[in-house]
N, C-alpha and C positions, 0 to 999 in steps of 0.2 A: 504494500500500500504506500503510495506516495504521500509526502507531507502535505501536499495541496489537497489531499482527500480528507484532511482533518481540519477542524476549526482551531486555528492558532492565532497568536498575536498578529494583528494587522489584516487578517482575512475579513472579508465581508460575508455575513451570514444572513440568510432569509429563513425566518421561522413562521410557523402558523400557530396561533393561540388555539389550543384545543377546546376552549370554552366558547370562544367567540367566532372562530374561523377567520379571524383577521390575520393577514400576512404583514410581517414587519421585517425590516432589513436594518442591520446594524453593522458597523465596522468595529472590531475588537481592538481597543487601544489602551494605553496606560491611563492612570487616573488624571494626570495633568493634561492629556490631549483629548480626553473624552468629553462629549457634549451631546446629550440625548437629542436636543433640538436640531442638531446638525447631523444626526443619524449615526452617532458612535456611542459606545458604552465602554466602561472600564472592564478590563479582564479581572479586576478585583471586586466588582459588584456581584451581588448574588446571582444575577442572570449570567454575567460574563463568566464567573467561576463554573457555572453549570454547563456552559457551552464548550469551554476549552477541552480539546481532545475528542470531541464528538465527530461523527461522520454523518453524511446525508442519510436520512431515514431514522436516525436515532431520536428517541424521546428525550426531552430536557425538562427536568423538574427544578424550579427555582423557588427557594424560600425567600419571599419578599415580606416587607412590613405589613402588606395587605393580605398575606397568606401564601399558601403554596400555589404556584401557577404551573401549568403543564403546556409544553410546546412540542412541536415536531420540527426537526431541522430539515428544511427543504432544499437548500442550496448553499454551497460554499464557493466563493470567488476569491481570486487573489486581491491583494491590497490595491486600493485606489490611489494611494500616495506613492509618488515616485521617489 
C-alpha cells in the first residue's frame, strides 16, 4: 500500500457524516496552519486524530465536545500546498 493511500499530514480528505449524509472535505494540517473556515483541520483535533492513518472506505469515529460522530472516508488526495 502506498503512503498516498492513507490519510497523513497534508493530505486532503473527503468524509461523509453518517448521521446527516453531508460530505465534507478537509486538509490535515498542524495546529498553527489549520483553519476550519478555510477547509483545514489540525491533525491534533479529535477528528484529525481519528482520520490519520485511515484508508478510503474506513469508518472514522471522532469524540467531539458534542458527542461521538461517525464518518466514512470517501477520498484521499495529495496536498494542495506546494
